[in-house]
Biopython code that builds the backbone (N, CA, C, O; Angstrom):
import numpy as np
from Bio.PDB.StructureBuilder import StructureBuilder

atoms = [
    (1, "MET", "N", (20.455, -3.595, -18.711)),
    (1, "MET", "CA", (20.618, -2.174, -18.978)),
    (1, "MET", "C", (19.807, -1.374, -17.966)),
    (1, "MET", "O", (18.632, -1.660, -17.732)),
    (2, "ASN", "N", (20.427, -0.394, -17.382)),
    (2, "ASN", "CA", (19.723, 0.499, -16.471)),
    (2, "ASN", "C", (19.395, 1.799, -17.181)),
    (2, "ASN", "O", (20.211, 2.343, -17.926)),
    (3, "TYR", "N", (18.202, 2.282, -16.943)),
    (3, "TYR", "CA", (17.739, 3.551, -17.484)),
    (3, "TYR", "C", (17.900, 4.618, -16.418)),
    (3, "TYR", "O", (17.968, 4.319, -15.226)),
    (4, "ARG", "N", (17.959, 5.846, -16.854)),
    (4, "ARG", "CA", (18.000, 6.981, -15.923)),
    (4, "ARG", "C", (16.577, 7.506, -15.797)),
    (4, "ARG", "O", (15.933, 7.788, -16.807)),
    (5, "VAL", "N", (16.083, 7.641, -14.586)),
    (5, "VAL", "CA", (14.733, 8.137, -14.330)),
    (5, "VAL", "C", (14.812, 9.607, -13.937)),
    (5, "VAL", "O", (15.539, 9.977, -13.015)),
    (6, "VAL", "N", (14.055, 10.442, -14.647)),
    (6, "VAL", "CA", (13.977, 11.863, -14.319)),
    (6, "VAL", "C", (12.507, 12.247, -14.158)),
    (6, "VAL", "O", (11.621, 11.615, -14.734)),
    (7, "PHE", "N", (12.266, 13.274, -13.379)),
    (7, "PHE", "CA", (10.909, 13.756, -13.125)),
    (7, "PHE", "C", (10.740, 15.131, -13.777)),
    (7, "PHE", "O", (11.577, 16.018, -13.605)),
    (8, "SER", "N", (9.665, 15.291, -14.515)),
    (8, "SER", "CA", (9.362, 16.599, -15.091)),
    (8, "SER", "C", (8.981, 17.554, -13.959)),
    (8, "SER", "O", (8.612, 17.108, -12.872)),
    (9, "PRO", "N", (9.068, 18.858, -14.205)),
    (9, "PRO", "CA", (8.625, 19.808, -13.173)),
    (9, "PRO", "C", (7.157, 19.580, -12.771)),
    (9, "PRO", "O", (6.796, 19.768, -11.609)),
    (10, "GLU", "N", (6.325, 19.181, -13.725)),
    (10, "GLU", "CA", (4.911, 18.917, -13.433)),
    (10, "GLU", "C", (4.765, 17.704, -12.513)),
    (10, "GLU", "O", (3.922, 17.705, -11.616)),
    (11, "ALA", "N", (5.578, 16.676, -12.730)),
    (11, "ALA", "CA", (5.529, 15.490, -11.872)),
    (11, "ALA", "C", (5.979, 15.825, -10.458)),
    (11, "ALA", "O", (5.402, 15.328, -9.491)),
    (12, "ILE", "N", (6.989, 16.651, -10.331)),
    (12, "ILE", "CA", (7.443, 17.074, -9.003)),
    (12, "ILE", "C", (6.342, 17.857, -8.301)),
    (12, "ILE", "O", (6.103, 17.672, -7.107)),
    (13, "GLN", "N", (5.671, 18.733, -9.049)),
    (13, "GLN", "CA", (4.556, 19.491, -8.469)),
    (13, "GLN", "C", (3.420, 18.556, -8.066)),
    (13, "GLN", "O", (2.793, 18.744, -7.023)),
    (14, "ASP", "N", (3.156, 17.534, -8.906)),
    (14, "ASP", "CA", (2.121, 16.553, -8.562)),
    (14, "ASP", "C", (2.452, 15.860, -7.240)),
    (14, "ASP", "O", (1.568, 15.675, -6.404)),
    (15, "LEU", "N", (3.729, 15.470, -7.040)),
    (15, "LEU", "CA", (4.136, 14.837, -5.780)),
    (15, "LEU", "C", (3.947, 15.793, -4.600)),
    (15, "LEU", "O", (3.468, 15.390, -3.540)),
    (16, "ASN", "N", (4.320, 17.045, -4.787)),
    (16, "ASN", "CA", (4.146, 18.039, -3.723)),
    (16, "ASN", "C", (2.674, 18.255, -3.400)),
    (16, "ASN", "O", (2.295, 18.337, -2.232)),
    (17, "ASP", "N", (1.843, 18.348, -4.439)),
    (17, "ASP", "CA", (0.403, 18.536, -4.236)),
    (17, "ASP", "C", (-0.217, 17.332, -3.535)),
    (17, "ASP", "O", (-1.059, 17.482, -2.649)),
    (18, "LEU", "N", (0.207, 16.141, -3.940)),
    (18, "LEU", "CA", (-0.303, 14.923, -3.323)),
    (18, "LEU", "C", (0.099, 14.865, -1.849)),
    (18, "LEU", "O", (-0.709, 14.501, -0.994)),
    (19, "HIS", "N", (1.343, 15.223, -1.557)),
    (19, "HIS", "CA", (1.802, 15.249, -0.166)),
    (19, "HIS", "C", (0.952, 16.210, 0.657)),
    (19, "HIS", "O", (0.518, 15.872, 1.758)),
    (20, "ALA", "N", (0.717, 17.400, 0.127)),
    (20, "ALA", "CA", (-0.075, 18.397, 0.853)),
    (20, "ALA", "C", (-1.500, 17.895, 1.098)),
    (20, "ALA", "O", (-2.058, 18.098, 2.176)),
    (21, "TYR", "N", (-2.077, 17.245, 0.100)),
    (21, "TYR", "CA", (-3.437, 16.726, 0.239)),
    (21, "TYR", "C", (-3.495, 15.642, 1.320)),
    (21, "TYR", "O", (-4.348, 15.695, 2.206)),
    (22, "ILE", "N", (-2.594, 14.667, 1.249)),
    (22, "ILE", "CA", (-2.608, 13.579, 2.228)),
    (22, "ILE", "C", (-2.269, 14.112, 3.617)),
    (22, "ILE", "O", (-2.825, 13.644, 4.610)),
    (23, "LEU", "N", (-1.380, 15.066, 3.696)),
    (23, "LEU", "CA", (-1.022, 15.683, 4.965)),
    (23, "LEU", "C", (-2.264, 16.252, 5.654)),
    (23, "LEU", "O", (-2.463, 16.055, 6.853)),
    (24, "SER", "N", (-3.090, 16.954, 4.888)),
    (24, "SER", "CA", (-4.287, 17.562, 5.471)),
    (24, "SER", "C", (-5.355, 16.527, 5.812)),
    (24, "SER", "O", (-6.166, 16.752, 6.711)),
    (25, "GLU", "N", (-5.365, 15.413, 5.117)),
    (25, "GLU", "CA", (-6.396, 14.396, 5.329)),
    (25, "GLU", "C", (-5.988, 13.310, 6.324)),
    (25, "GLU", "O", (-6.831, 12.791, 7.057)),
    (26, "ALA", "N", (-4.695, 12.964, 6.354)),
    (26, "ALA", "CA", (-4.280, 11.788, 7.125)),
    (26, "ALA", "C", (-3.047, 12.003, 7.997)),
    (26, "ALA", "O", (-2.652, 11.099, 8.734)),
    (27, "GLY", "N", (-2.440, 13.168, 7.927)),
    (27, "GLY", "CA", (-1.306, 13.451, 8.803)),
    (27, "GLY", "C", (0.045, 13.271, 8.146)),
    (27, "GLY", "O", (0.145, 12.725, 7.048)),
    (28, "PRO", "N", (1.099, 13.739, 8.833)),
    (28, "PRO", "CA", (2.433, 13.781, 8.243)),
    (28, "PRO", "C", (3.050, 12.407, 7.968)),
    (28, "PRO", "O", (3.698, 12.214, 6.940)),
    (29, "TRP", "N", (2.852, 11.455, 8.881)),
    (29, "TRP", "CA", (3.459, 10.140, 8.666)),
    (29, "TRP", "C", (2.889, 9.486, 7.415)),
    (29, "TRP", "O", (3.641, 9.005, 6.568)),
    (30, "ARG", "N", (1.575, 9.466, 7.296)),
    (30, "ARG", "CA", (0.926, 8.820, 6.150)),
    (30, "ARG", "C", (1.312, 9.528, 4.847)),
    (30, "ARG", "O", (1.568, 8.864, 3.843)),
    (31, "ALA", "N", (1.356, 10.844, 4.848)),
    (31, "ALA", "CA", (1.715, 11.600, 3.641)),
    (31, "ALA", "C", (3.133, 11.272, 3.203)),
    (31, "ALA", "O", (3.381, 10.993, 2.030)),
    (32, "ARG", "N", (4.049, 11.307, 4.141)),
    (32, "ARG", "CA", (5.453, 11.022, 3.829)),
    (32, "ARG", "C", (5.613, 9.583, 3.334)),
    (32, "ARG", "O", (6.321, 9.336, 2.358)),
    (33, "GLU", "N", (4.963, 8.649, 3.999)),
    (33, "GLU", "CA", (5.067, 7.226, 3.649)),
    (33, "GLU", "C", (4.527, 6.955, 2.238)),
    (33, "GLU", "O", (5.186, 6.291, 1.437)),
    (34, "TYR", "N", (3.344, 7.462, 1.940)),
    (34, "TYR", "CA", (2.724, 7.197, 0.641)),
    (34, "TYR", "C", (3.523, 7.830, -0.498)),
    (34, "TYR", "O", (3.815, 7.167, -1.493)),
    (35, "VAL", "N", (3.873, 9.093, -0.358)),
    (35, "VAL", "CA", (4.606, 9.788, -1.422)),
    (35, "VAL", "C", (5.989, 9.174, -1.609)),
    (35, "VAL", "O", (6.469, 9.067, -2.737)),
    (36, "SER", "N", (6.622, 8.776, -0.535)),
    (36, "SER", "CA", (7.930, 8.133, -0.627)),
    (36, "SER", "C", (7.844, 6.813, -1.389)),
    (36, "SER", "O", (8.696, 6.526, -2.230)),
    (37, "LYS", "N", (6.834, 6.019, -1.105)),
    (37, "LYS", "CA", (6.671, 4.738, -1.809)),
    (37, "LYS", "C", (6.330, 4.951, -3.278)),
    (37, "LYS", "O", (6.814, 4.212, -4.134)),
    (38, "LEU", "N", (5.512, 5.940, -3.580)),
    (38, "LEU", "CA", (5.188, 6.255, -4.969)),
    (38, "LEU", "C", (6.450, 6.706, -5.714)),
    (38, "LEU", "O", (6.692, 6.277, -6.842)),
    (39, "TYR", "N", (7.238, 7.554, -5.093)),
    (39, "TYR", "CA", (8.495, 8.029, -5.677)),
    (39, "TYR", "C", (9.447, 6.851, -5.934)),
    (39, "TYR", "O", (10.034, 6.745, -7.011)),
    (40, "ASP", "N", (9.591, 5.978, -4.946)),
    (40, "ASP", "CA", (10.464, 4.804, -5.099)),
    (40, "ASP", "C", (9.972, 3.896, -6.225)),
    (40, "ASP", "O", (10.781, 3.338, -6.967)),
    (41, "TYR", "N", (8.672, 3.746, -6.356)),
    (41, "TYR", "CA", (8.118, 2.935, -7.442)),
    (41, "TYR", "C", (8.515, 3.533, -8.788)),
    (41, "TYR", "O", (8.890, 2.804, -9.706)),
    (42, "CYS", "N", (8.434, 4.839, -8.904)),
    (42, "CYS", "CA", (8.860, 5.500, -10.142)),
    (42, "CYS", "C", (10.335, 5.238, -10.423)),
    (42, "CYS", "O", (10.713, 4.986, -11.567)),
    (43, "LEU", "N", (11.161, 5.294, -9.402)),
    (43, "LEU", "CA", (12.587, 5.034, -9.580)),
    (43, "LEU", "C", (12.858, 3.599, -10.034)),
    (43, "LEU", "O", (13.882, 3.331, -10.661)),
    (44, "SER", "N", (11.951, 2.684, -9.722)),
    (44, "SER", "CA", (12.141, 1.290, -10.129)),
    (44, "SER", "C", (12.042, 1.113, -11.642)),
    (44, "SER", "O", (12.363, 0.044, -12.161)),
    (45, "PHE", "N", (11.606, 2.139, -12.346)),
    (45, "PHE", "CA", (11.539, 2.075, -13.803)),
    (45, "PHE", "C", (12.936, 2.022, -14.418)),
    (45, "PHE", "O", (13.076, 1.778, -15.616)),
    (46, "GLU", "N", (13.960, 2.246, -13.612)),
    (46, "GLU", "CA", (15.327, 2.187, -14.126)),
    (46, "GLU", "C", (15.680, 0.784, -14.613)),
    (46, "GLU", "O", (16.551, 0.634, -15.470)),
    (47, "THR", "N", (15.031, -0.229, -14.091)),
    (47, "THR", "CA", (15.376, -1.599, -14.492)),
    (47, "THR", "C", (14.354, -2.233, -15.424)),
    (47, "THR", "O", (14.685, -3.191, -16.123)),
    (48, "PHE", "N", (13.137, -1.736, -15.458)),
    (48, "PHE", "CA", (12.132, -2.306, -16.360)),
    (48, "PHE", "C", (11.066, -1.261, -16.679)),
    (48, "PHE", "O", (9.973, -1.301, -16.113)),
    (49, "PRO", "N", (11.372, -0.333, -17.575)),
    (49, "PRO", "CA", (10.403, 0.723, -17.853)),
    (49, "PRO", "C", (9.305, 0.322, -18.846)),
    (49, "PRO", "O", (8.288, 1.010, -18.940)),
    (50, "GLN", "N", (9.488, -0.758, -19.575)),
    (50, "GLN", "CA", (8.501, -1.133, -20.591)),
    (50, "GLN", "C", (7.302, -1.819, -19.941)),
    (50, "GLN", "O", (7.013, -2.985, -20.212)),
    (51, "ARG", "N", (6.629, -1.093, -19.101)),
    (51, "ARG", "CA", (5.445, -1.615, -18.414)),
    (51, "ARG", "C", (4.285, -0.669, -18.660)),
    (51, "ARG", "O", (4.450, 0.399, -19.249)),
    (52, "GLY", "N", (3.143, -1.065, -18.217)),
    (52, "GLY", "CA", (1.977, -0.212, -18.379)),
    (52, "GLY", "C", (1.389, -0.322, -19.773)),
    (52, "GLY", "O", (1.695, -1.249, -20.524)),
    (53, "THR", "N", (0.557, 0.619, -20.098)),
    (53, "THR", "CA", (-0.174, 0.647, -21.356)),
    (53, "THR", "C", (0.313, 1.806, -22.206)),
    (53, "THR", "O", (0.407, 2.939, -21.734)),
    (54, "ARG", "N", (0.622, 1.515, -23.463)),
    (54, "ARG", "CA", (0.975, 2.607, -24.383)),
    (54, "ARG", "C", (-0.278, 3.381, -24.718)),
    (54, "ARG", "O", (-1.329, 2.792, -24.975)),
    (55, "ARG", "N", (-0.174, 4.698, -24.716)),
    (55, "ARG", "CA", (-1.308, 5.572, -25.030)),
    (55, "ARG", "C", (-0.930, 6.560, -26.125)),
    (55, "ARG", "O", (-1.017, 7.776, -25.957)),
    (56, "ASP", "N", (-0.505, 5.990, -27.260)),
    (56, "ASP", "CA", (-0.163, 6.827, -28.409)),
    (56, "ASP", "C", (-1.357, 7.632, -28.899)),
    (56, "ASP", "O", (-1.189, 8.645, -29.577)),
    (57, "ASP", "N", (-2.572, 7.184, -28.557)),
    (57, "ASP", "CA", (-3.773, 7.926, -28.937)),
    (57, "ASP", "C", (-3.852, 9.278, -28.225)),
    (57, "ASP", "O", (-4.489, 10.209, -28.718)),
    (58, "LEU", "N", (-3.209, 9.379, -27.079)),
    (58, "LEU", "CA", (-3.179, 10.640, -26.330)),
    (58, "LEU", "C", (-1.966, 11.485, -26.690)),
    (58, "LEU", "O", (-2.054, 12.704, -26.835)),
    (59, "SER", "N", (-0.824, 10.801, -26.831)),
    (59, "SER", "CA", (0.425, 11.486, -27.147)),
    (59, "SER", "C", (1.451, 10.427, -27.556)),
    (59, "SER", "O", (1.554, 9.399, -26.887)),
    (60, "PRO", "N", (2.209, 10.644, -28.630)),
    (60, "PRO", "CA", (3.167, 9.634, -29.090)),
    (60, "PRO", "C", (4.166, 9.237, -28.002)),
    (60, "PRO", "O", (4.789, 10.091, -27.371)),
    (61, "GLY", "N", (4.307, 7.919, -27.795)),
    (61, "GLY", "CA", (5.263, 7.396, -26.838)),
    (61, "GLY", "C", (4.808, 7.413, -25.391)),
    (61, "GLY", "O", (5.538, 6.955, -24.511)),
    (62, "LEU", "N", (3.616, 7.931, -25.126)),
    (62, "LEU", "CA", (3.114, 8.009, -23.767)),
    (62, "LEU", "C", (2.771, 6.621, -23.236)),
    (62, "LEU", "O", (2.152, 5.813, -23.929)),
    (63, "ARG", "N", (3.176, 6.361, -22.011)),
    (63, "ARG", "CA", (2.815, 5.124, -21.308)),
    (63, "ARG", "C", (2.126, 5.509, -19.999)),
    (63, "ARG", "O", (2.447, 6.520, -19.374)),
    (64, "ILE", "N", (1.172, 4.669, -19.610)),
    (64, "ILE", "CA", (0.418, 4.889, -18.378)),
    (64, "ILE", "C", (0.479, 3.610, -17.557)),
    (64, "ILE", "O", (0.268, 2.518, -18.084)),
    (65, "VAL", "N", (0.765, 3.743, -16.276)),
    (65, "VAL", "CA", (0.761, 2.586, -15.378)),
    (65, "VAL", "C", (0.109, 3.008, -14.065)),
    (65, "VAL", "O", (0.295, 4.129, -13.592)),
    (66, "GLY", "N", (-0.659, 2.086, -13.488)),
    (66, "GLY", "CA", (-1.306, 2.358, -12.211)),
    (66, "GLY", "C", (-0.404, 2.029, -11.041)),
    (66, "GLY", "O", (0.524, 1.229, -11.153)),
    (67, "TYR", "N", (-0.694, 2.659, -9.922)),
    (67, "TYR", "CA", (0.028, 2.397, -8.690)),
    (67, "TYR", "C", (-0.997, 2.182, -7.578)),
    (67, "TYR", "O", (-1.670, 3.123, -7.156)),
    (68, "HIS", "N", (-1.110, 0.961, -7.114)),
    (68, "HIS", "CA", (-1.996, 0.577, -6.001)),
    (68, "HIS", "C", (-3.440, 1.046, -6.198)),
    (68, "HIS", "O", (-4.132, 1.359, -5.229)),
    (69, "ARG", "N", (-3.881, 1.094, -7.427)),
    (69, "ARG", "CA", (-5.253, 1.468, -7.774)),
    (69, "ARG", "C", (-5.667, 2.835, -7.232)),
    (69, "ARG", "O", (-6.859, 3.121, -7.122)),
    (70, "ARG", "N", (-4.699, 3.674, -6.896)),
    (70, "ARG", "CA", (-4.987, 5.008, -6.371)),
    (70, "ARG", "C", (-4.294, 6.118, -7.159)),
    (70, "ARG", "O", (-4.698, 7.280, -7.100)),
    (71, "ALA", "N", (-3.256, 5.752, -7.891)),
    (71, "ALA", "CA", (-2.506, 6.755, -8.656)),
    (71, "ALA", "C", (-2.202, 6.207, -10.038)),
    (71, "ALA", "O", (-2.128, 4.995, -10.242)),
    (72, "THR", "N", (-2.029, 7.111, -10.971)),
    (72, "THR", "CA", (-1.646, 6.770, -12.328)),
    (72, "THR", "C", (-0.389, 7.554, -12.668)),
    (72, "THR", "O", (-0.300, 8.757, -12.423)),
    (73, "ILE", "N", (0.574, 6.850, -13.234)),
    (73, "ILE", "CA", (1.854, 7.459, -13.596)),
    (73, "ILE", "C", (1.920, 7.542, -15.115)),
    (73, "ILE", "O", (1.749, 6.535, -15.801)),
    (74, "ALA", "N", (2.167, 8.733, -15.639)),
    (74, "ALA", "CA", (2.335, 8.950, -17.074)),
    (74, "ALA", "C", (3.822, 9.197, -17.333)),
    (74, "ALA", "O", (4.446, 10.033, -16.679)),
    (75, "PHE", "N", (4.383, 8.459, -18.297)),
    (75, "PHE", "CA", (5.815, 8.573, -18.550)),
    (75, "PHE", "C", (6.152, 8.250, -20.004)),
    (75, "PHE", "O", (5.330, 7.720, -20.751)),
    (76, "ARG", "N", (7.380, 8.583, -20.380)),
    (76, "ARG", "CA", (7.919, 8.277, -21.706)),
    (76, "ARG", "C", (9.295, 7.677, -21.549)),
    (76, "ARG", "O", (10.017, 7.972, -20.596)),
    (77, "ILE", "N", (9.651, 6.822, -22.506)),
    (77, "ILE", "CA", (10.995, 6.258, -22.572)),
    (77, "ILE", "C", (11.640, 6.850, -23.812)),
    (77, "ILE", "O", (11.084, 6.767, -24.907)),
    (78, "ASP", "N", (12.804, 7.442, -23.642)),
    (78, "ASP", "CA", (13.538, 8.020, -24.761)),
    (78, "ASP", "C", (14.991, 7.572, -24.635)),
    (78, "ASP", "O", (15.747, 8.090, -23.813)),
    (79, "GLY", "N", (15.361, 6.607, -25.460)),
    (79, "GLY", "CA", (16.714, 6.061, -25.364)),
    (79, "GLY", "C", (16.909, 5.376, -24.032)),
    (79, "GLY", "O", (16.210, 4.414, -23.713)),
    (80, "GLU", "N", (17.856, 5.864, -23.254)),
    (80, "GLU", "CA", (18.151, 5.285, -21.949)),
    (80, "GLU", "C", (17.569, 6.110, -20.802)),
    (80, "GLU", "O", (17.982, 5.958, -19.652)),
    (81, "GLU", "N", (16.614, 6.979, -21.116)),
    (81, "GLU", "CA", (16.026, 7.846, -20.101)),
    (81, "GLU", "C", (14.520, 7.630, -20.017)),
    (81, "GLU", "O", (13.830, 7.546, -21.033)),
    (82, "VAL", "N", (14.030, 7.541, -18.795)),
    (82, "VAL", "CA", (12.600, 7.466, -18.522)),
    (82, "VAL", "C", (12.212, 8.784, -17.879)),
    (82, "VAL", "O", (12.764, 9.166, -16.847)),
    (83, "THR", "N", (11.263, 9.479, -18.489)),
    (83, "THR", "CA", (10.793, 10.735, -17.924)),
    (83, "THR", "C", (9.410, 10.530, -17.334)),
    (83, "THR", "O", (8.464, 10.186, -18.043)),
    (84, "ILE", "N", (9.303, 10.742, -16.041)),
    (84, "ILE", "CA", (8.002, 10.709, -15.374)),
    (84, "ILE", "C", (7.363, 12.063, -15.676)),
    (84, "ILE", "O", (7.840, 13.105, -15.225)),
    (85, "LEU", "N", (6.282, 12.031, -16.443)),
    (85, "LEU", "CA", (5.652, 13.266, -16.890)),
    (85, "LEU", "C", (4.665, 13.830, -15.876)),
    (85, "LEU", "O", (4.702, 15.016, -15.551)),
    (86, "ARG", "N", (3.779, 12.962, -15.380)),
    (86, "ARG", "CA", (2.741, 13.382, -14.439)),
    (86, "ARG", "C", (2.409, 12.236, -13.509)),
    (86, "ARG", "O", (2.632, 11.071, -13.837)),
    (87, "LEU", "N", (1.880, 12.569, -12.356)),
    (87, "LEU", "CA", (1.375, 11.603, -11.384)),
    (87, "LEU", "C", (-0.037, 12.043, -11.016)),
    (87, "LEU", "O", (-0.236, 13.094, -10.407)),
    (88, "PHE", "N", (-0.999, 11.237, -11.390)),
    (88, "PHE", "CA", (-2.403, 11.571, -11.168)),
    (88, "PHE", "C", (-2.936, 10.739, -10.009)),
    (88, "PHE", "O", (-2.755, 9.522, -9.982)),
    (89, "HIS", "N", (-3.581, 11.381, -9.066)),
    (89, "HIS", "CA", (-4.130, 10.666, -7.920)),
    (89, "HIS", "C", (-5.646, 10.608, -8.028)),
    (89, "HIS", "O", (-6.316, 11.626, -8.196)),
    (90, "ARG", "N", (-6.164, 9.401, -7.928)),
    (90, "ARG", "CA", (-7.603, 9.137, -8.004)),
    (90, "ARG", "C", (-8.246, 9.808, -9.191)),
    (90, "ARG", "O", (-7.497, 10.106, -10.122)),
    (91, "GLY", "N", (-9.438, 10.069, -9.281)),
    (91, "GLY", "CA", (-10.221, 10.418, -10.444)),
    (91, "GLY", "C", (-9.784, 11.537, -11.358)),
    (91, "GLY", "O", (-10.621, 12.050, -12.100)),
    (92, "ARG", "N", (-8.522, 11.954, -11.359)),
    (92, "ARG", "CA", (-8.095, 13.010, -12.282)),
    (92, "ARG", "C", (-8.133, 12.497, -13.708)),
    (92, "ARG", "O", (-7.817, 11.334, -13.958)),
    (93, "ASP", "N", (-8.511, 13.340, -14.635)),
    (93, "ASP", "CA", (-8.665, 12.950, -16.035)),
    (93, "ASP", "C", (-7.311, 12.941, -16.738)),
    (93, "ASP", "O", (-6.764, 13.991, -17.076)),
    (94, "VAL", "N", (-6.785, 11.744, -16.950)),
    (94, "VAL", "CA", (-5.461, 11.577, -17.569)),
    (94, "VAL", "C", (-5.475, 12.108, -18.983)),
    (94, "VAL", "O", (-4.524, 12.776, -19.388)),
    (95, "ALA", "N", (-6.525, 11.837, -19.757)),
    (95, "ALA", "CA", (-6.585, 12.265, -21.158)),
    (95, "ALA", "C", (-6.501, 13.780, -21.268)),
    (95, "ALA", "O", (-5.715, 14.289, -22.067)),
    (96, "LEU", "N", (-7.276, 14.504, -20.501)),
    (96, "LEU", "CA", (-7.257, 15.965, -20.579)),
    (96, "LEU", "C", (-5.915, 16.522, -20.108)),
    (96, "LEU", "O", (-5.387, 17.462, -20.703)),
    (97, "SER", "N", (-5.371, 15.947, -19.049)),
    (97, "SER", "CA", (-4.086, 16.417, -18.533)),
    (97, "SER", "C", (-2.956, 16.136, -19.501)),
    (97, "SER", "O", (-2.047, 16.957, -19.631)),
    (98, "ALA", "N", (-2.981, 14.992, -20.193)),
    (98, "ALA", "CA", (-1.935, 14.652, -21.163)),
    (98, "ALA", "C", (-2.008, 15.597, -22.353)),
    (98, "ALA", "O", (-0.982, 16.035, -22.875)),
    (99, "GLU", "N", (-3.226, 15.905, -22.778)),
    (99, "GLU", "CA", (-3.376, 16.832, -23.903)),
    (99, "GLU", "C", (-2.876, 18.221, -23.536)),
    (99, "GLU", "O", (-2.241, 18.890, -24.351)),
    (100, "ALA", "N", (-3.158, 18.655, -22.319)),
    (100, "ALA", "CA", (-2.698, 19.974, -21.876)),
    (100, "ALA", "C", (-1.171, 20.017, -21.786)),
    (100, "ALA", "O", (-0.563, 21.048, -22.076)),
    (101, "ALA", "N", (-0.547, 18.902, -21.386)),
    (101, "ALA", "CA", (0.902, 18.858, -21.282)),
    (101, "ALA", "C", (1.562, 18.943, -22.659)),
    (101, "ALA", "O", (2.661, 19.483, -22.783)),
    (102, "ASP", "N", (0.904, 18.415, -23.691)),
    (102, "ASP", "CA", (1.464, 18.463, -25.040)),
    (102, "ASP", "C", (1.235, 19.818, -25.706)),
    (102, "ASP", "O", (2.031, 20.245, -26.543)),
    (103, "GLY", "N", (0.157, 20.484, -25.337)),
    (103, "GLY", "CA", (-0.254, 21.677, -26.053)),
    (103, "GLY", "C", (0.450, 22.872, -25.619)),
    (103, "GLY", "O", (0.201, 23.959, -26.142)),
]
sb = StructureBuilder()
sb.init_structure("model")
sb.init_model(0)
sb.init_chain("A")
sb.init_seg("    ")
for serial, (resi, resn, name, xyz) in enumerate(atoms, 1):
    if name == "N":
        sb.init_residue(resn, " ", resi, " ")
    sb.init_atom(name, np.array(xyz, "f"), 0.0, 1.0, " ", f" {name:<3s}", serial, name[0])
structure = sb.get_structure()
């Protein structure tokens, strides 16, 4: 079974912000390469989304998975759809951000 992967507006903004940050720190090639690979990794949830750690303590149905020990992906599975909620890069507080997204 294949799932449909969608990105929330906040996740899209997170990707844009991450691109801008890496662009200023490491240049256009590195920014494009990293964000593209992170995006592709998210799309891979279409074949196996039941990964990562469930974080019902933060929000019902929330799952968290790491990406190369530098990013954290927050997502939900609803039927045949996987929604990428947020993409956190390095030390961002996932708990506070998840609570703000629900509130």
